[in-house]
SEFIZA-3560 file (N, C-alpha, C; in Angstrom, 3 decimals):
REM SEFIZA-3560
<numar><xx>-10.506</xx><yy>5.371</yy><zz>-10.686</zz><atom>N</atom></numar>
<numar><xx>-10.194</xx><yy>4.886</yy><zz>-12.010</zz><atom>CA</atom></numar>
<numar><xx>-11.312</xx><yy>5.242</yy><zz>-12.980</zz><atom>C</atom></numar>
<numar><xx>-12.528</xx><yy>5.330</yy><zz>-12.470</zz><atom>N</atom></numar>
<numar><xx>-13.673</xx><yy>5.630</yy><zz>-13.328</zz><atom>CA</atom></numar>
<numar><xx>-13.537</xx><yy>7.018</yy><zz>-13.956</zz><atom>C</atom></numar>
<numar><xx>-13.010</xx><yy>7.968</yy><zz>-13.201</zz><atom>N</atom></numar>
<numar><xx>-12.838</xx><yy>9.322</yy><zz>-13.728</zz><atom>CA</atom></numar>
<numar><xx>-11.847</xx><yy>9.310</yy><zz>-14.885</zz><atom>C</atom></numar>
<numar><xx>-10.743</xx><yy>8.601</yy><zz>-14.722</zz><atom>N</atom></numar>
<numar><xx>-9.756</xx><yy>8.524</yy><zz>-15.806</zz><atom>CA</atom></numar>
<numar><xx>-10.340</xx><yy>7.823</yy><zz>-17.028</zz><atom>C</atom></numar>
<numar><xx>-11.108</xx><yy>6.782</yy><zz>-16.797</zz><atom>N</atom></numar>
<numar><xx>-11.708</xx><yy>6.019</yy><zz>-17.897</zz><atom>CA</atom></numar>
<numar><xx>-12.689</xx><yy>6.906</yy><zz>-18.675</zz><atom>C</atom></numar>
<numar><xx>-13.499</xx><yy>7.676</yy><zz>-17.952</zz><atom>N</atom></numar>
<numar><xx>-14.446</xx><yy>8.564</yy><zz>-18.641</zz><atom>CA</atom></numar>
<numar><xx>-13.725</xx><yy>9.685</yy><zz>-19.368</zz><atom>C</atom></numar>
<numar><xx>-12.637</xx><yy>10.212</yy><zz>-18.762</zz><atom>N</atom></numar>
<numar><xx>-11.866</xx><yy>11.275</yy><zz>-19.406</zz><atom>CA</atom></numar>
<numar><xx>-11.214</xx><yy>10.782</yy><zz>-20.695</zz><atom>C</atom></numar>
<numar><xx>-10.799</xx><yy>9.512</yy><zz>-20.701</zz><atom>N</atom></numar>
<numar><xx>-10.195</xx><yy>8.927</yy><zz>-21.900</zz><atom>CA</atom></numar>
<numar><xx>-11.250</xx><yy>8.462</yy><zz>-22.904</zz><atom>C</atom></numar>
<numar><xx>-12.512</xx><yy>8.591</yy><zz>-22.527</zz><atom>N</atom></numar>
<numar><xx>-13.646</xx><yy>8.166</yy><zz>-23.355</zz><atom>CA</atom></numar>
<numar><xx>-13.565</xx><yy>6.686</yy><zz>-23.718</zz><atom>C</atom></numar>
<numar><xx>-13.243</xx><yy>5.894</yy><zz>-22.712</zz><atom>N</atom></numar>
<numar><xx>-13.190</xx><yy>4.441</yy><zz>-22.880</zz><atom>CA</atom></numar>
<numar><xx>-14.215</xx><yy>3.803</yy><zz>-21.956</zz><atom>C</atom></numar>
<numar><xx>-14.945</xx><yy>2.868</yy><zz>-22.462</zz><atom>N</atom></numar>
<numar><xx>-15.981</xx><yy>2.183</yy><zz>-21.708</zz><atom>CA</atom></numar>
<numar><xx>-15.427</xx><yy>0.914</yy><zz>-21.067</zz><atom>C</atom></numar>
<numar><xx>-16.064</xx><yy>0.464</yy><zz>-19.982</zz><atom>N</atom></numar>
<numar><xx>-15.691</xx><yy>-0.819</yy><zz>-19.380</zz><atom>CA</atom></numar>
<numar><xx>-15.979</xx><yy>-1.963</yy><zz>-20.357</zz><atom>C</atom></numar>
<numar><xx>-16.929</xx><yy>-1.752</yy><zz>-21.228</zz><atom>N</atom></numar>
<numar><xx>-17.269</xx><yy>-2.780</yy><zz>-22.207</zz><atom>CA</atom></numar>
<numar><xx>-16.145</xx><yy>-3.004</yy><zz>-23.227</zz><atom>C</atom></numar>
<numar><xx>-15.264</xx><yy>-2.021</yy><zz>-23.360</zz><atom>N</atom></numar>
<numar><xx>-14.130</xx><yy>-2.173</yy><zz>-24.270</zz><atom>CA</atom></numar>
<numar><xx>-13.045</xx><yy>-3.057</yy><zz>-23.679</zz><atom>C</atom></numar>
<numar><xx>-13.137</xx><yy>-3.347</yy><zz>-22.400</zz><atom>N</atom></numar>
<numar><xx>-12.227</xx><yy>-4.261</yy><zz>-21.690</zz><atom>CA</atom></numar>
<numar><xx>-10.758</xx><yy>-3.854</yy><zz>-21.831</zz><atom>C</atom></numar>
<numar><xx>-10.495</xx><yy>-2.565</yy><zz>-21.618</zz><atom>N</atom></numar>
<numar><xx>-9.132</xx><yy>-2.038</yy><zz>-21.660</zz><atom>CA</atom></numar>
<numar><xx>-8.591</xx><yy>-2.034</yy><zz>-20.232</zz><atom>C</atom></numar>
<numar><xx>-7.365</xx><yy>-2.516</yy><zz>-20.070</zz><atom>N</atom></numar>
<numar><xx>-6.771</xx><yy>-2.610</yy><zz>-18.739</zz><atom>CA</atom></numar>
<numar><xx>-6.517</xx><yy>-1.227</yy><zz>-18.152</zz><atom>C</atom></numar>
<numar><xx>-6.557</xx><yy>-1.176</yy><zz>-16.809</zz><atom>N</atom></numar>
<numar><xx>-6.343</xx><yy>0.083</yy><zz>-16.102</zz><atom>CA</atom></numar>
<numar><xx>-4.963</xx><yy>0.668</yy><zz>-16.394</zz><atom>C</atom></numar>
<numar><xx>-3.947</xx><yy>-0.178</yy><zz>-16.524</zz><atom>N</atom></numar>
<numar><xx>-2.597</xx><yy>0.297</yy><zz>-16.789</zz><atom>CA</atom></numar>
<numar><xx>-2.537</xx><yy>1.060</yy><zz>-18.106</zz><atom>C</atom></numar>
<numar><xx>-3.262</xx><yy>0.569</yy><zz>-19.104</zz><atom>N</atom></numar>
<numar><xx>-3.275</xx><yy>1.238</yy><zz>-20.406</zz><atom>CA</atom></numar>
<numar><xx>-4.010</xx><yy>2.582</yy><zz>-20.316</zz><atom>C</atom></numar>
<numar><xx>-5.091</xx><yy>2.625</yy><zz>-19.552</zz><atom>N</atom></numar>
<numar><xx>-5.827</xx><yy>3.888</yy><zz>-19.363</zz><atom>CA</atom></numar>
<numar><xx>-4.914</xx><yy>4.909</yy><zz>-18.686</zz><atom>C</atom></numar>
<numar><xx>-4.136</xx><yy>4.468</yy><zz>-17.701</zz><atom>N</atom></numar>
<numar><xx>-3.202</xx><yy>5.378</yy><zz>-17.025</zz><atom>CA</atom></numar>
<numar><xx>-2.149</xx><yy>5.902</yy><zz>-17.988</zz><atom>C</atom></numar>
<numar><xx>-1.666</xx><yy>5.047</yy><zz>-18.885</zz><atom>N</atom></numar>
<numar><xx>-0.699</xx><yy>5.476</yy><zz>-19.899</zz><atom>CA</atom></numar>
<numar><xx>-1.313</xx><yy>6.536</yy><zz>-20.803</zz><atom>C</atom></numar>
<numar><xx>-2.533</xx><yy>6.293</yy><zz>-21.257</zz><atom>N</atom></numar>
<numar><xx>-3.210</xx><yy>7.238</yy><zz>-22.143</zz><atom>CA</atom></numar>
<numar><xx>-3.348</xx><yy>8.602</yy><zz>-21.478</zz><atom>C</atom></numar>
<numar><xx>-3.701</xx><yy>8.607</yy><zz>-20.199</zz><atom>N</atom></numar>
<numar><xx>-3.965</xx><yy>9.852</yy><zz>-19.481</zz><atom>CA</atom></numar>
<numar><xx>-2.695</xx><yy>10.493</yy><zz>-18.912</zz><atom>C</atom></numar>
<numar><xx>-1.558</xx><yy>9.797</yy><zz>-19.002</zz><atom>N</atom></numar>
<numar><xx>-0.299</xx><yy>10.379</yy><zz>-18.551</zz><atom>CA</atom></numar>
<numar><xx>-0.090</xx><yy>10.360</yy><zz>-17.049</zz><atom>C</atom></numar>
<numar><xx>-0.698</xx><yy>9.403</yy><zz>-16.358</zz><atom>N</atom></numar>
<numar><xx>-0.544</xx><yy>9.296</yy><zz>-14.900</zz><atom>CA</atom></numar>
<numar><xx>0.010</xx><yy>7.930</yy><zz>-14.519</zz><atom>C</atom></numar>
<numar><xx>0.857</xx><yy>7.380</yy><zz>-15.369</zz><atom>N</atom></numar>
<numar><xx>1.362</xx><yy>6.011</yy><zz>-15.170</zz><atom>CA</atom></numar>
<numar><xx>2.080</xx><yy>5.836</yy><zz>-13.832</zz><atom>C</atom></numar>
<numar><xx>2.995</xx><yy>6.724</yy><zz>-13.459</zz><atom>N</atom></numar>
<numar><xx>3.781</xx><yy>6.552</yy><zz>-12.242</zz><atom>CA</atom></numar>
<numar><xx>3.192</xx><yy>7.182</yy><zz>-10.999</zz><atom>C</atom></numar>
<numar><xx>2.078</xx><yy>7.864</yy><zz>-11.129</zz><atom>N</atom></numar>
<numar><xx>1.469</xx><yy>8.572</yy><zz>-10.003</zz><atom>CA</atom></numar>
<numar><xx>0.704</xx><yy>7.581</yy><zz>-9.134</zz><atom>C</atom></numar>
<numar><xx>0.911</xx><yy>7.610</yy><zz>-7.798</zz><atom>N</atom></numar>
<numar><xx>0.189</xx><yy>6.667</yy><zz>-6.934</zz><atom>CA</atom></numar>
<numar><xx>-1.313</xx><yy>6.974</yy><zz>-6.877</zz><atom>C</atom></numar>
<numar><xx>-2.109</xx><yy>5.922</yy><zz>-6.744</zz><atom>N</atom></numar>
<numar><xx>-3.557</xx><yy>6.081</yy><zz>-6.601</zz><atom>CA</atom></numar>
<numar><xx>-3.876</xx><yy>6.596</yy><zz>-5.205</zz><atom>C</atom></numar>
<numar><xx>-5.091</xx><yy>7.088</yy><zz>-5.017</zz><atom>N</atom></numar>
<numar><xx>-5.524</xx><yy>7.571</yy><zz>-3.715</zz><atom>CA</atom></numar>
<numar><xx>-5.549</xx><yy>6.426</yy><zz>-2.708</zz><atom>C</atom></numar>
<numar><xx>-5.847</xx><yy>5.210</yy><zz>-3.164</zz><atom>N</atom></numar>
<numar><xx>-5.858</xx><yy>4.073</yy><zz>-2.244</zz><atom>CA</atom></numar>
<numar><xx>-4.450</xx><yy>3.768</yy><zz>-1.739</zz><atom>C</atom></numar>
<numar><xx>-3.442</xx><yy>3.932</yy><zz>-2.586</zz><atom>N</atom></numar>
<numar><xx>-2.056</xx><yy>3.748</yy><zz>-2.151</zz><atom>CA</atom></numar>
<numar><xx>-1.665</xx><yy>4.797</yy><zz>-1.111</zz><atom>C</atom></numar>
<numar><xx>-2.084</xx><yy>6.028</yy><zz>-1.342</zz><atom>N</atom></numar>
<numar><xx>-1.772</xx><yy>7.111</yy><zz>-0.409</zz><atom>CA</atom></numar>
<numar><xx>-2.442</xx><yy>6.863</yy><zz>0.937</zz><atom>C</atom></numar>
<numar><xx>-3.695</xx><yy>6.441</yy><zz>0.921</zz><atom>N</atom></numar>
<numar><xx>-4.421</xx><yy>6.175</yy><zz>2.164</zz><atom>CA</atom></numar>
<numar><xx>-3.769</xx><yy>5.028</yy><zz>2.921</zz><atom>C</atom></numar>
<numar><xx>-3.386</xx><yy>3.964</yy><zz>2.219</zz><atom>N</atom></numar>
<numar><xx>-2.736</xx><yy>2.829</yy><zz>2.866</zz><atom>CA</atom></numar>
<numar><xx>-1.420</xx><yy>3.242</yy><zz>3.514</zz><atom>C</atom></numar>
<numar><xx>-0.639</xx><yy>4.065</yy><zz>2.817</zz><atom>N</atom></numar>
<numar><xx>0.630</xx><yy>4.549</yy><zz>3.368</zz><atom>CA</atom></numar>
<numar><xx>0.401</xx><yy>5.370</yy><zz>4.625</zz><atom>C</atom></numar>
<numar><xx>-0.579</xx><yy>6.266</yy><zz>4.589</zz><atom>N</atom></numar>
<numar><xx>-0.868</xx><yy>7.106</yy><zz>5.748</zz><atom>CA</atom></numar>
<numar><xx>-1.365</xx><yy>6.274</yy><zz>6.933</zz><atom>C</atom></numar>
<numar><xx>-2.167</xx><yy>5.251</yy><zz>6.683</zz><atom>N</atom></numar>
<numar><xx>-2.628</xx><yy>4.372</yy><zz>7.757</zz><atom>CA</atom></numar>
<numar><xx>-1.467</xx><yy>3.638</yy><zz>8.405</zz><atom>C</atom></numar>
<numar><xx>-0.537</xx><yy>3.148</yy><zz>7.586</zz><atom>N</atom></numar>
<numar><xx>0.632</xx><yy>2.459</yy><zz>8.123</zz><atom>CA</atom></numar>
<numar><xx>1.513</xx><yy>3.408</yy><zz>8.931</zz><atom>C</atom></numar>
<numar><xx>1.647</xx><yy>4.657</yy><zz>8.479</zz><atom>N</atom></numar>
<numar><xx>2.415</xx><yy>5.640</yy><zz>9.229</zz><atom>CA</atom></numar>
<numar><xx>1.762</xx><yy>5.910</yy><zz>10.584</zz><atom>C</atom></numar>
<numar><xx>0.439</xx><yy>6.032</yy><zz>10.607</zz><atom>N</atom></numar>
<numar><xx>-0.293</xx><yy>6.267</yy><zz>11.849</zz><atom>CA</atom></numar>
<numar><xx>-0.154</xx><yy>5.077</yy><zz>12.793</zz><atom>C</atom></numar>
<numar><xx>-0.243</xx><yy>3.866</yy><zz>12.249</zz><atom>N</atom></numar>
<numar><xx>-0.097</xx><yy>2.655</yy><zz>13.054</zz><atom>CA</atom></numar>
<numar><xx>1.288</xx><yy>2.624</yy><zz>13.710</zz><atom>C</atom></numar>
<numar><xx>2.328</xx><yy>2.915</yy><zz>12.948</zz><atom>N</atom></numar>
<numar><xx>3.680</xx><yy>2.963</yy><zz>13.507</zz><atom>CA</atom></numar>
<numar><xx>3.825</xx><yy>4.023</yy><zz>14.569</zz><atom>C</atom></numar>
<numar><xx>3.182</xx><yy>5.163</yy><zz>14.366</zz><atom>N</atom></numar>
<numar><xx>3.198</xx><yy>6.254</yy><zz>15.336</zz><atom>CA</atom></numar>
<numar><xx>2.577</xx><yy>5.800</yy><zz>16.658</zz><atom>C</atom></numar>
<numar><xx>1.429</xx><yy>5.135</yy><zz>16.577</zz><atom>N</atom></numar>
<numar><xx>0.737</xx><yy>4.683</yy><zz>17.784</zz><atom>CA</atom></numar>
<numar><xx>1.522</xx><yy>3.561</yy><zz>18.467</zz><atom>C</atom></numar>
<numar><xx>2.122</xx><yy>2.651</yy><zz>17.694</zz><atom>N</atom></numar>
<numar><xx>2.887</xx><yy>1.554</yy><zz>18.282</zz><atom>CA</atom></numar>
<numar><xx>4.110</xx><yy>2.051</yy><zz>19.055</zz><atom>C</atom></numar>
<numar><xx>4.658</xx><yy>3.193</yy><zz>18.669</zz><atom>N</atom></numar>
<numar><xx>5.826</xx><yy>3.741</yy><zz>19.363</zz><atom>CA</atom></numar>
<numar><xx>5.457</xx><yy>4.541</yy><zz>20.604</zz><atom>C</atom></numar>
<numar><xx>4.166</xx><yy>4.773</yy><zz>20.822</zz><atom>N</atom></numar>
<numar><xx>3.720</xx><yy>5.543</yy><zz>21.991</zz><atom>CA</atom></numar>
<numar><xx>3.995</xx><yy>4.768</yy><zz>23.278</zz><atom>C</atom></numar>
<numar><xx>4.129</xx><yy>5.480</yy><zz>24.398</zz><atom>N</atom></numar>
<numar><xx>4.255</xx><yy>4.801</yy><zz>25.692</zz><atom>CA</atom></numar>
<numar><xx>3.011</xx><yy>3.959</yy><zz>25.993</zz><atom>C</atom></numar>
<numar><xx>3.198</xx><yy>2.902</yy><zz>26.754</zz><atom>N</atom></numar>
<numar><xx>2.120</xx><yy>1.943</yy><zz>27.040</zz><atom>CA</atom></numar>
<numar><xx>0.925</xx><yy>2.570</yy><zz>27.750</zz><atom>C</atom></numar>
<numar><xx>1.143</xx><yy>3.632</yy><zz>28.521</zz><atom>N</atom></numar>
<numar><xx>0.045</xx><yy>4.201</yy><zz>29.313</zz><atom>CA</atom></numar>
<numar><xx>-0.811</xx><yy>5.204</yy><zz>28.550</zz><atom>C</atom></numar>
<numar><xx>-0.461</xx><yy>5.545</yy><zz>27.316</zz><atom>N</atom></numar>
<numar><xx>-1.255</xx><yy>6.486</yy><zz>26.526</zz><atom>CA</atom></numar>
<numar><xx>-2.604</xx><yy>5.869</yy><zz>26.179</zz><atom>C</atom></numar>
<numar><xx>-3.654</xx><yy>6.666</yy><zz>26.306</zz><atom>N</atom></numar>
<numar><xx>-5.024</xx><yy>6.177</yy><zz>26.123</zz><atom>CA</atom></numar>
<numar><xx>-5.247</xx><yy>5.678</yy><zz>24.695</zz><atom>C</atom></numar>
<numar><xx>-4.665</xx><yy>6.348</yy><zz>23.728</zz><atom>N</atom></numar>
<numar><xx>-4.850</xx><yy>5.930</yy><zz>22.332</zz><atom>CA</atom></numar>
<numar><xx>-4.274</xx><yy>4.543</yy><zz>22.095</zz><atom>C</atom></numar>
<numar><xx>-3.110</xx><yy>4.276</yy><zz>22.662</zz><atom>N</atom></numar>
<numar><xx>-2.503</xx><yy>2.961</yy><zz>22.497</zz><atom>CA</atom></numar>
<numar><xx>-3.315</xx><yy>1.903</yy><zz>23.238</zz><atom>C</atom></numar>
<numar><xx>-3.819</xx><yy>2.243</yy><zz>24.422</zz><atom>N</atom></numar>
<numar><xx>-4.648</xx><yy>1.297</yy><zz>25.171</zz><atom>CA</atom></numar>
<numar><xx>-5.914</xx><yy>0.943</yy><zz>24.397</zz><atom>C</atom></numar>
<numar><xx>-6.517</xx><yy>1.936</yy><zz>23.780</zz><atom>N</atom></numar>
<numar><xx>-7.740</xx><yy>1.702</yy><zz>23.000</zz><atom>CA</atom></numar>
<numar><xx>-7.433</xx><yy>0.846</yy><zz>21.774</zz><atom>C</atom></numar>
<numar><xx>-6.321</xx><yy>1.137</yy><zz>21.096</zz><atom>N</atom></numar>
<numar><xx>-5.999</xx><yy>0.397</yy><zz>19.885</zz><atom>CA</atom></numar>
<numar><xx>-5.678</xx><yy>-1.071</yy><zz>20.174</zz><atom>C</atom></numar>
<numar><xx>-5.062</xx><yy>-1.345</yy><zz>21.301</zz><atom>N</atom></numar>
<numar><xx>-4.677</xx><yy>-2.715</yy><zz>21.628</zz><atom>CA</atom></numar>
<numar><xx>-5.723</xx><yy>-3.446</yy><zz>22.466</zz><atom>C</atom></numar>
<numar><xx>-6.846</xx><yy>-2.793</yy><zz>22.771</zz><atom>N</atom></numar>
<numar><xx>-7.880</xx><yy>-3.390</yy><zz>23.605</zz><atom>CA</atom></numar>
<numar><xx>-8.552</xx><yy>-4.551</yy><zz>22.886</zz><atom>C</atom></numar>
<numar><xx>-8.766</xx><yy>-5.633</yy><zz>23.616</zz><atom>N</atom></numar>
<numar><xx>-9.481</xx><yy>-6.792</yy><zz>23.083</zz><atom>CA</atom></numar>
<numar><xx>-10.666</xx><yy>-7.057</yy><zz>24.000</zz><atom>C</atom></numar>
<numar><xx>-11.880</xx><yy>-7.059</yy><zz>23.476</zz><atom>N</atom></numar>
<numar><xx>-13.049</xx><yy>-7.297</yy><zz>24.314</zz><atom>CA</atom></numar>
<numar><xx>-13.067</xx><yy>-8.715</yy><zz>24.849</zz><atom>C</atom></numar>
<numar><xx>-13.606</xx><yy>-8.868</yy><zz>26.052</zz><atom>N</atom></numar>
<numar><xx>-13.722</xx><yy>-10.194</yy><zz>26.648</zz><atom>CA</atom></numar>
<numar><xx>-14.967</xx><yy>-10.868</yy><zz>26.095</zz><atom>C</atom></numar>
<numar><xx>-14.899</xx><yy>-12.192</yy><zz>25.968</zz><atom>N</atom></numar>
<numar><xx>-16.048</xx><yy>-12.942</yy><zz>25.506</zz><atom>CA</atom></numar>
<numar><xx>-17.086</xx><yy>-13.015</yy><zz>26.612</zz><atom>C</atom></numar>
<numar><xx>-18.312</xx><yy>-12.996</yy><zz>26.226</zz><atom>N</atom></numar>
<numar><xx>-19.410</xx><yy>-13.037</yy><zz>27.187</zz><atom>CA</atom></numar>
<numar><xx>-19.529</xx><yy>-14.428</yy><zz>27.801</zz><atom>C</atom></numar>
<numar><xx>-19.880</xx><yy>-14.481</yy><zz>29.089</zz><atom>N</atom></numar>
<numar><xx>-20.073</xx><yy>-15.746</yy><zz>29.792</zz><atom>CA</atom></numar>
<numar><xx>-21.434</xx><yy>-16.350</yy><zz>29.470</zz><atom>C</atom></numar>
<numar><xx>-22.321</xx><yy>-15.567</yy><zz>28.914</zz><atom>N</atom></numar>
<numar><xx>-23.709</xx><yy>-15.989</yy><zz>28.699</zz><atom>CA</atom></numar>
<numar><xx>-23.966</xx><yy>-16.426</yy><zz>27.265</zz><atom>C</atom></numar>
<numar><xx>-23.068</xx><yy>-17.042</yy><zz>26.628</zz><atom>N</atom></numar>
<numar><xx>-23.249</xx><yy>-17.505</yy><zz>25.259</zz><atom>CA</atom></numar>
<numar><xx>-24.141</xx><yy>-18.685</yy><zz>25.199</zz><atom>C</atom></numar>
//
């Protein structure tokens, strides 16, 4: 968002909402990089959840460490 704000020559001190900055720059409907990353993570999670139980990646993802007896 900082890149768009600087490109629009608007300061944080002006207290302009991010939605308005996106309108000014013409990227109102375009997803942010954080939205894209979240979508890709969810796709990967679904991919791993559908794997067979014996796959090492699924075993690692579902692994829960045991609590230490020496607490």
